[in-house]
MDAnalysis code that builds the backbone (N, CA, C; Angstrom):
import MDAnalysis as mda
import numpy as np

u = mda.Universe.empty(540, n_residues=180, atom_resindex=np.repeat(np.arange(180), 3), trajectory=True)
u.add_TopologyAttr("name", ["N", "CA", "C"] * 180)
u.add_TopologyAttr("resid", np.arange(1, 181))
u.add_TopologyAttr("resname", ["MET", "PHE", "PHE", "GLN", "VAL", "SER", "LYS", "THR", "GLU", "ARG", "LYS", "LYS", "ALA", "LYS", "THR", "ALA", "HIS", "GLU", "VAL", "PHE", "MET", "LEU", "ASN", "LEU", "VAL", "ILE", "SER", "HIS", "LEU", "PHE", "MET", "ALA", "PRO", "ALA", "SER", "ILE", "ALA", "LEU", "GLN", "ILE", "GLY", "VAL", "MET", "GLY", "PHE", "LEU", "ILE", "PRO", "LEU", "VAL", "PHE", "SER", "LEU", "SER", "ILE", "ILE", "ALA", "PHE", "ILE", "SER", "TRP", "ARG", "SER", "LYS", "GLN", "LEU", "ALA", "ASN", "GLN", "SER", "SER", "TRP", "PHE", "VAL", "HIS", "THR", "HIS", "TRP", "ARG", "LEU", "ALA", "ALA", "LYS", "ARG", "THR", "ARG", "LEU", "LEU", "LEU", "ILE", "ALA", "TYR", "VAL", "ILE", "SER", "ALA", "GLY", "ILE", "ILE", "ALA", "ILE", "GLY", "PHE", "PHE", "VAL", "ALA", "ALA", "ASN", "THR", "ASP", "VAL", "LYS", "THR", "THR", "GLN", "ASP", "ILE", "MET", "LEU", "THR", "ILE", "PHE", "SER", "ARG", "LEU", "ALA", "VAL", "VAL", "PRO", "VAL", "LEU", "ILE", "MET", "VAL", "MET", "ILE", "CYS", "PHE", "VAL", "LEU", "GLU", "SER", "GLY", "SER", "ILE", "TYR", "GLN", "THR", "THR", "ARG", "GLY", "GLU", "VAL", "PRO", "ASP", "ASN", "CYS", "ILE", "LYS", "HIS", "PHE", "PRO", "ALA", "PRO", "GLU", "GLU", "LEU", "GLN", "SER", "SER", "ILE", "GLU", "ILE", "LEU", "ILE", "ASP", "GLN", "LYS", "GLU", "ASP"])
u.atoms.positions = np.array([
    [59.882, 130.061, 28.642],
    [59.941, 130.318, 27.239],
    [60.403, 129.034, 26.550],
    [59.875, 128.778, 25.369],
    [60.164, 127.558, 24.633],
    [61.319, 127.770, 23.664],
    [62.122, 126.713, 23.487],
    [63.257, 126.749, 22.578],
    [63.249, 125.493, 21.726],
    [63.752, 125.644, 20.511],
    [63.912, 124.476, 19.652],
    [65.262, 123.845, 19.971],
    [65.225, 122.800, 20.757],
    [66.445, 122.077, 21.118],
    [66.234, 120.606, 20.812],
    [67.325, 119.915, 20.593],
    [67.241, 118.500, 20.232],
    [66.820, 117.649, 21.423],
    [66.382, 116.430, 21.111],
    [66.000, 115.499, 22.182],
    [67.193, 115.161, 23.060],
    [68.361, 115.111, 22.474],
    [69.576, 114.826, 23.248],
    [69.833, 115.920, 24.274],
    [69.677, 117.170, 23.850],
    [69.872, 118.282, 24.785],
    [68.810, 118.269, 25.878],
    [67.594, 117.966, 25.502],
    [66.524, 117.894, 26.501],
    [66.814, 116.813, 27.527],
    [67.301, 115.688, 27.055],
    [67.616, 114.578, 27.958],
    [68.763, 114.945, 28.902],
    [69.786, 115.597, 28.375],
    [70.915, 116.030, 29.205],
    [70.470, 117.058, 30.241],
    [69.587, 117.953, 29.833],
    [69.095, 118.977, 30.760],
    [68.197, 118.348, 31.822],
    [67.417, 117.369, 31.428],
    [66.500, 116.716, 32.362],
    [67.259, 115.920, 33.428],
    [68.460, 115.483, 33.095],
    [69.267, 114.703, 34.040],
    [69.517, 115.469, 35.336],
    [69.712, 116.764, 35.248],
    [69.959, 117.574, 36.452],
    [68.798, 117.458, 37.428],
    [67.597, 117.575, 36.921],
    [66.413, 117.522, 37.778],
    [66.150, 116.100, 38.271],
    [66.469, 115.125, 37.443],
    [66.297, 113.730, 37.852],
    [67.263, 113.351, 38.970],
    [68.495, 113.844, 38.891],
    [69.477, 113.568, 39.951],
    [69.010, 114.196, 41.264],
    [68.496, 115.419, 41.195],
    [67.999, 116.085, 42.405],
    [66.797, 115.326, 42.981],
    [65.892, 114.885, 42.118],
    [64.733, 114.111, 42.588],
    [65.192, 112.790, 43.213],
    [66.185, 112.154, 42.598],
    [66.724, 110.911, 43.143],
    [67.306, 111.151, 44.532],
    [67.974, 112.269, 44.709],
    [68.501, 112.649, 46.020],
    [67.367, 112.765, 47.028],
    [66.301, 113.454, 46.647],
    [65.165, 113.632, 47.560],
    [64.551, 112.283, 47.939],
    [64.374, 111.424, 46.960],
    [63.737, 110.131, 47.214],
    [64.616, 109.242, 48.079],
    [65.871, 109.082, 47.682],
    [66.739, 108.146, 48.410],
    [67.062, 108.647, 49.815],
    [67.516, 109.889, 49.916],
    [67.975, 110.354, 51.232],
    [66.843, 110.697, 52.177],
    [65.735, 111.240, 51.657],
    [64.686, 111.713, 52.560],
    [63.503, 110.759, 52.690],
    [63.225, 109.989, 51.664],
    [62.088, 109.077, 51.751],
    [62.482, 107.648, 52.110],
    [63.722, 107.264, 51.818],
    [64.151, 105.909, 52.147],
    [65.134, 105.866, 53.319],
    [66.233, 106.622, 53.204],
    [67.287, 106.525, 54.213],
    [66.869, 107.096, 55.567],
    [66.217, 108.243, 55.574],
    [65.843, 108.864, 56.850],
    [64.868, 107.997, 57.643],
    [63.764, 107.521, 57.043],
    [62.878, 106.646, 57.818],
    [63.549, 105.326, 58.218],
    [64.407, 104.798, 57.345],
    [65.108, 103.563, 57.678],
    [66.035, 103.774, 58.871],
    [66.684, 104.922, 58.908],
    [67.580, 105.230, 60.030],
    [66.800, 105.340, 61.342],
    [65.616, 105.916, 61.260],
    [64.781, 106.041, 62.458],
    [64.264, 104.666, 62.885],
    [63.834, 103.864, 61.915],
    [63.300, 102.531, 62.226],
    [64.368, 101.622, 62.819],
    [65.590, 101.781, 62.364],
    [66.689, 100.959, 62.880],
    [67.222, 101.482, 64.204],
    [66.670, 102.582, 64.673],
    [67.040, 103.201, 65.951],
    [68.547, 103.447, 66.047],
    [69.075, 104.091, 65.022],
    [70.500, 104.401, 64.980],
    [70.824, 105.582, 65.885],
    [69.839, 106.411, 66.185],
    [70.053, 107.569, 67.045],
    [70.405, 108.792, 66.230],
    [71.287, 109.612, 66.768],
    [71.682, 110.852, 66.098],
    [72.352, 110.551, 64.754],
    [73.026, 109.434, 64.656],
    [73.643, 109.041, 63.390],
    [72.579, 108.853, 62.302],
    [71.349, 108.578, 62.727],
    [70.251, 108.446, 61.780],
    [69.990, 109.734, 61.028],
    [70.339, 110.859, 61.620],
    [70.224, 112.146, 60.923],
    [71.429, 112.380, 60.013],
    [72.580, 111.911, 60.431],
    [73.805, 112.218, 59.697],
    [73.979, 111.397, 58.419],
    [73.550, 110.148, 58.419],
    [73.733, 109.294, 57.237],
    [72.996, 109.862, 56.024],
    [71.686, 110.145, 56.112],
    [71.015, 110.746, 54.952],
    [71.546, 112.140, 54.619],
    [71.946, 112.890, 55.636],
    [72.473, 114.230, 55.410],
    [73.765, 114.182, 54.594],
    [74.669, 113.293, 54.956],
    [75.936, 113.178, 54.233],
    [75.684, 112.738, 52.784],
    [74.772, 111.786, 52.599],
    [74.440, 111.343, 51.244],
    [73.858, 112.501, 50.431],
    [72.923, 113.221, 51.019],
    [72.281, 114.339, 50.332],
    [73.288, 115.445, 50.005],
    [74.146, 115.778, 50.953],
    [75.161, 116.811, 50.703],
    [76.127, 116.390, 49.594],
    [76.403, 115.099, 49.490],
    [77.263, 114.604, 48.412],
    [76.606, 114.822, 47.052],
    [75.322, 114.521, 46.960],
    [74.605, 114.715, 45.703],
    [74.496, 116.205, 45.375],
    [74.241, 117.021, 46.384],
    [74.166, 118.470, 46.172],
    [75.511, 119.005, 45.678],
    [76.600, 118.518, 46.254],
    [77.936, 118.929, 45.800],
    [78.167, 118.504, 44.347],
    [77.697, 117.311, 44.000],
    [77.837, 116.849, 42.618],
    [77.058, 117.747, 41.655],
    [75.825, 118.100, 42.007],
    [75.010, 118.958, 41.141],
    [75.684, 120.318, 40.964],
    [76.196, 120.869, 42.042],
    [76.882, 122.163, 41.967],
    [78.138, 122.067, 41.111],
    [78.924, 121.023, 41.323],
    [80.153, 120.814, 40.550],
    [79.840, 120.643, 39.071],
    [78.821, 119.829, 38.782],
    [78.445, 119.569, 37.390],
    [77.926, 120.839, 36.712],
    [77.192, 121.644, 37.448],
    [76.689, 122.900, 36.906],
    [77.837, 123.817, 36.505],
    [78.852, 123.898, 37.342],
    [80.012, 124.736, 37.032],
    [80.840, 124.150, 35.894],
    [80.920, 122.821, 35.852],
    [81.694, 122.153, 34.818],
    [81.066, 122.356, 33.429],
    [79.745, 122.395, 33.359],
    [79.054, 122.521, 32.084],
    [79.018, 123.948, 31.554],
    [79.552, 124.896, 32.294],
    [79.517, 126.303, 31.874],
    [80.126, 126.501, 30.489],
    [81.202, 125.836, 30.202],
    [81.887, 126.024, 28.917],
    [81.775, 124.802, 28.007],
    [81.258, 123.695, 28.542],
    [81.286, 122.456, 27.784],
    [79.959, 122.084, 27.141],
    [78.897, 122.721, 27.505],
    [77.593, 122.267, 27.057],
    [76.786, 123.421, 26.458],
    [75.624, 123.067, 25.933],
    [74.757, 124.088, 25.351],
    [74.145, 124.957, 26.444],
    [73.649, 126.092, 26.044],
    [73.030, 127.016, 26.981],
    [71.830, 126.369, 27.670],
    [71.022, 125.658, 26.921],
    [69.816, 125.021, 27.463],
    [70.172, 124.025, 28.567],
    [71.143, 123.165, 28.307],
    [71.560, 122.162, 29.291],
    [72.151, 122.849, 30.518],
    [73.037, 123.799, 30.288],
    [73.691, 124.483, 31.399],
    [72.691, 125.245, 32.259],
    [71.705, 125.870, 31.623],
    [70.702, 126.633, 32.374],
    [69.890, 125.716, 33.283],
    [69.551, 124.544, 32.816],
    [68.786, 123.623, 33.666],
    [69.644, 123.060, 34.804],
    [70.923, 122.837, 34.561],
    [71.798, 122.412, 35.656],
    [71.948, 123.534, 36.683],
    [72.041, 124.772, 36.212],
    [72.100, 125.920, 37.137],
    [70.832, 126.016, 37.966],
    [69.692, 125.792, 37.316],
    [68.413, 125.842, 38.016],
    [68.351, 124.779, 39.105],
    [68.788, 123.571, 38.788],
    [68.802, 122.504, 39.794],
    [69.752, 122.859, 40.934],
    [70.917, 123.403, 40.606],
    [71.882, 123.792, 41.640],
    [71.316, 124.903, 42.522],
    [70.598, 125.830, 41.911],
    [69.993, 126.925, 42.673],
    [68.942, 126.380, 43.639],
    [68.189, 125.395, 43.203],
    [67.146, 124.834, 44.059],
    [67.706, 123.972, 45.178],
    [68.905, 123.462, 45.003],
    [69.511, 122.709, 46.107],
    [69.807, 123.631, 47.284],
    [69.969, 124.905, 46.992],
    [70.208, 125.876, 48.071],
    [69.012, 125.967, 49.005],
    [67.818, 125.786, 48.462],
    [66.624, 125.770, 49.316],
    [66.716, 124.647, 50.344],
    [67.165, 123.502, 49.886],
    [67.320, 122.368, 50.787],
    [68.425, 122.632, 51.815],
    [69.492, 123.277, 51.377],
    [70.573, 123.620, 52.306],
    [70.098, 124.590, 53.386],
    [69.238, 125.533, 53.023],
    [68.679, 126.456, 54.014],
    [67.865, 125.688, 55.043],
    [67.086, 124.720, 54.582],
    [66.301, 123.903, 55.519],
    [67.221, 123.106, 56.442],
    [68.334, 122.616, 55.922],
    [69.295, 121.893, 56.772],
    [69.863, 122.804, 57.851],
    [70.179, 124.029, 57.483],
    [70.738, 124.974, 58.454],
    [69.711, 125.301, 59.542],
    [68.468, 125.511, 59.144],
    [67.413, 125.786, 60.129],
    [67.248, 124.599, 61.062],
    [67.253, 123.398, 60.513],
    [67.131, 122.195, 61.342],
    [68.317, 122.034, 62.287],
    [69.501, 122.334, 61.794],
    [70.691, 122.256, 62.654],
    [70.591, 123.265, 63.791],
    [70.054, 124.448, 63.490],
    [69.851, 125.452, 64.542],
    [68.873, 124.981, 65.603],
    [67.796, 124.334, 65.178],
    [66.808, 123.818, 66.134],
    [67.424, 122.724, 67.006],
    [68.214, 121.848, 66.390],
    [68.881, 120.797, 67.166],
    [69.893, 121.400, 68.137],
    [70.624, 122.421, 67.699],
    [71.593, 123.079, 68.584],
    [70.889, 123.708, 69.786],
    [69.740, 124.337, 69.545],
    [68.970, 124.900, 70.657],
    [68.531, 123.786, 71.603],
    [68.118, 122.661, 71.027],
    [67.715, 121.510, 71.852],
    [68.850, 121.001, 72.728],
    [70.058, 120.910, 72.167],
    [71.210, 120.489, 72.968],
    [71.522, 121.498, 74.062],
    [71.392, 122.780, 73.746],
    [71.650, 123.819, 74.734],
    [70.644, 123.746, 75.880],
    [69.371, 123.593, 75.540],
    [68.326, 123.499, 76.564],
    [68.530, 122.239, 77.400],
    [68.844, 121.124, 76.748],
    [69.042, 119.869, 77.473],
    [70.274, 119.932, 78.371],
    [71.310, 120.623, 77.923],
    [72.534, 120.723, 78.721],
    [72.304, 121.536, 79.993],
    [71.337, 122.421, 79.976],
    [71.047, 123.240, 81.153],
    [70.005, 122.616, 82.067],
    [69.679, 121.377, 81.823],
    [68.721, 120.653, 82.657],
    [69.481, 119.598, 83.447],
    [69.143, 119.481, 84.728],
    [69.876, 118.567, 85.597],
    [69.401, 117.119, 85.503],
    [68.139, 116.901, 85.273],
    [67.578, 115.552, 85.308],
    [67.768, 114.885, 83.940],
    [68.284, 113.633, 83.965],
    [68.591, 112.896, 82.730],
    [67.339, 112.632, 81.907],
    [66.245, 112.275, 82.516],
    [65.023, 111.993, 81.752],
    [64.476, 113.256, 81.088],
    [64.609, 114.380, 81.760],
    [64.172, 115.643, 81.167],
    [65.057, 115.995, 79.968],
    [66.350, 115.726, 80.074],
    [67.255, 115.949, 78.952],
    [66.846, 115.110, 77.744],
    [66.533, 113.841, 78.003],
    [66.115, 112.954, 76.913],
    [64.824, 113.440, 76.271],
    [63.898, 113.899, 77.081],
    [62.628, 114.403, 76.560],
    [62.868, 115.649, 75.712],
    [63.698, 116.547, 76.199],
    [63.978, 117.783, 75.464],
    [64.657, 117.479, 74.120],
    [65.611, 116.567, 74.126],
    [66.290, 116.208, 72.879],
    [65.320, 115.558, 71.892],
    [64.422, 114.747, 72.395],
    [63.427, 114.117, 71.533],
    [62.496, 115.157, 70.923],
    [62.031, 116.084, 71.736],
    [61.129, 117.134, 71.247],
    [61.816, 117.976, 70.179],
    [63.028, 118.423, 70.464],
    [63.725, 119.292, 69.513],
    [64.144, 118.543, 68.248],
    [64.463, 117.266, 68.366],
    [64.814, 116.507, 67.162],
    [63.595, 116.325, 66.262],
    [62.424, 116.144, 66.866],
    [61.187, 116.028, 66.065],
    [60.836, 117.364, 65.408],
    [61.053, 118.456, 66.128],
    [60.805, 119.774, 65.554],
    [61.789, 120.094, 64.418],
    [63.009, 119.617, 64.557],
    [64.043, 119.908, 63.561],
    [63.753, 119.245, 62.217],
    [62.988, 118.195, 62.222],
    [62.668, 117.490, 60.981],
    [61.692, 118.292, 60.113],
    [60.861, 119.105, 60.733],
    [59.782, 119.801, 60.021],
    [60.286, 120.703, 58.886],
    [61.269, 121.580, 59.089],
    [61.711, 122.430, 57.967],
    [62.214, 121.612, 56.772],
    [62.910, 120.533, 57.052],
    [63.418, 119.702, 55.961],
    [62.263, 119.024, 55.226],
    [61.297, 118.503, 55.962],
    [60.154, 117.857, 55.314],
    [59.387, 118.832, 54.428],
    [59.166, 120.019, 54.914],
    [58.454, 121.024, 54.120],
    [59.249, 121.372, 52.864],
    [60.544, 121.557, 53.015],
    [61.360, 121.914, 51.857],
    [61.472, 120.759, 50.870],
    [61.498, 119.528, 51.359],
    [61.519, 118.372, 50.453],
    [60.245, 118.347, 49.609],
    [59.109, 118.620, 50.227],
    [57.856, 118.662, 49.464],
    [57.873, 119.781, 48.430],
    [58.372, 120.940, 48.813],
    [58.464, 122.061, 47.871],
    [59.399, 121.714, 46.709],
    [60.534, 121.117, 47.031],
    [61.495, 120.742, 45.985],
    [60.917, 119.666, 45.055],
    [60.135, 118.742, 45.597],
    [59.477, 117.741, 44.753],
    [58.595, 118.414, 43.712],
    [57.796, 119.366, 44.147],
    [56.891, 120.056, 43.231],
    [57.685, 120.849, 42.187],
    [58.684, 121.597, 42.640],
    [59.480, 122.409, 41.720],
    [60.219, 121.546, 40.695],
    [60.826, 120.471, 41.157],
    [61.593, 119.622, 40.252],
    [60.701, 118.819, 39.311],
    [59.534, 118.428, 39.773],
    [58.592, 117.745, 38.874],
    [58.193, 118.675, 37.740],
    [57.924, 119.922, 38.073],
    [57.606, 120.909, 37.049],
    [58.769, 121.140, 36.095],
    [59.975, 121.128, 36.619],
    [61.155, 121.341, 35.774],
    [61.391, 120.176, 34.827],
    [61.123, 118.974, 35.285],
    [61.253, 117.815, 34.399],
    [60.268, 117.941, 33.237],
    [59.060, 118.352, 33.552],
    [58.043, 118.549, 32.510],
    [58.465, 119.664, 31.546],
    [58.967, 120.769, 32.093],
    [59.408, 121.879, 31.254],
    [60.563, 121.466, 30.345],
    [61.492, 120.720, 30.884],
    [62.646, 120.297, 30.102],
    [62.217, 119.404, 28.949],
    [61.266, 118.525, 29.207],
    [60.763, 117.643, 28.166],
    [60.155, 118.440, 27.010],
    [59.568, 119.570, 27.325],
    [58.933, 120.422, 26.312],
    [59.905, 121.418, 25.677],
    [61.134, 121.484, 26.161],
    [62.101, 122.448, 25.630],
    [61.899, 123.841, 26.191],
    [61.445, 123.899, 27.421],
    [61.109, 125.183, 28.039],
    [62.131, 125.543, 29.117],
    [62.352, 126.845, 29.243],
    [63.194, 127.389, 30.313],
    [62.354, 128.441, 31.030],
    [62.312, 128.408, 32.378],
    [61.534, 129.422, 33.104],
    [62.012, 130.842, 32.771],
    [61.048, 131.755, 32.725],
    [61.365, 133.137, 32.355],
    [62.377, 133.795, 33.289],
    [62.310, 133.483, 34.597],
    [63.264, 134.105, 35.519],
    [64.694, 133.631, 35.258],
    [64.867, 132.421, 34.729],
    [66.212, 131.951, 34.366],
    [66.739, 132.724, 33.159],
    [65.841, 133.034, 32.238],
    [66.254, 133.766, 31.041],
    [66.667, 135.188, 31.403],
    [66.026, 135.762, 32.422],
    [66.412, 137.102, 32.864],
    [67.838, 137.117, 33.408],
    [68.189, 136.068, 34.168],
    [69.529, 136.002, 34.776],
    [70.577, 135.472, 33.809],
    [70.180, 134.553, 32.923],
    [71.103, 133.933, 31.977],
    [70.501, 134.033, 30.570],
    [70.653, 135.168, 29.908],
    [70.018, 135.360, 28.593],
    [70.449, 134.300, 27.582],
    [69.504, 133.949, 26.734],
    [69.765, 132.944, 25.700],
    [70.670, 133.530, 24.622],
    [71.519, 132.687, 24.024],
    [72.356, 133.171, 22.926],
    [71.504, 133.542, 21.703],
    [72.082, 134.281, 20.800],
    [71.359, 134.805, 19.629],
    [70.702, 133.707, 18.800],
    [71.409, 132.595, 18.562],
    [70.842, 131.552, 17.709],
    [69.593, 130.918, 18.325],
    [69.529, 130.851, 19.655],
    [68.328, 130.326, 20.301],
    [67.225, 131.370, 20.355],
    [67.579, 132.641, 20.466],
    [66.552, 133.687, 20.482],
    [65.820, 133.755, 19.152],
    [66.509, 133.478, 18.050],
    [65.824, 133.463, 16.756],
    [64.861, 132.287, 16.671],
    [65.182, 131.178, 17.349],
    [64.253, 130.043, 17.354],
    [63.003, 130.372, 18.155],
    [63.112, 131.267, 19.127],
    [61.937, 131.705, 19.891],
    [60.977, 132.433, 18.959],
    [61.508, 133.307, 18.137],
    [60.662, 134.056, 17.215],
    [59.972, 133.117, 16.227],
    [60.663, 132.084, 15.771],
    [60.065, 131.104, 14.865],
    [58.912, 130.389, 15.551],
    [59.124, 129.978, 16.808],
    [58.070, 129.286, 17.549],
    [56.861, 130.194, 17.762],
    [57.085, 131.461, 18.062],
    [55.981, 132.405, 18.268],
    [55.204, 132.580, 16.967],
    [55.926, 132.701, 15.846],
    [55.265, 132.849, 14.549],
    [54.446, 131.616, 14.206],
    [54.947, 130.424, 14.538],
    [54.222, 129.182, 14.253],
    [52.951, 129.086, 15.087],
    [52.986, 129.560, 16.320],
    [51.806, 129.500, 17.181],
    [50.726, 130.474, 16.708],
    [51.143, 131.598, 16.139],
    [50.175, 132.586, 15.672],
    [49.432, 132.105, 14.434],
    [50.061, 131.241, 13.631],
    [49.420, 130.734, 12.399],
    [48.360, 129.744, 12.673],
])
């Protein structure tokens, strides 16, 4: 749904999605491949993960902080970004589970080379859920940046976080203008 909000509010709301996109780009497109190329080993998984979790914590903290300090439009977009970070967290948990299974399987194998092969296989499999979720988050956040620029809030957000009265009257004005 569209709202009449100032450019300043749109810019503040767009920042939430830009920070999340920056997290995706830096931690998953730059740091993760660099860690693999530098052959850091298991630490190659932890460095981008710690960076990403820090940004996710910041988005969540900022979303809660803006509850009373900012406009409804800005706060709703920060909430939306924080909600979408949970998708990435779910992918991290699934990947951690796959790696844990890999360690368990490798620990029950007697031959060292077989252990190395098993850990390699499971570590490659563990990357898949995160990669898929990163692609999904890219698409969702790109759409949100576009929506924010237009002064739009997704309908499902409005169901969970209804707009205040003064913004709801601006919706009626926009609908009347489109009908003319």
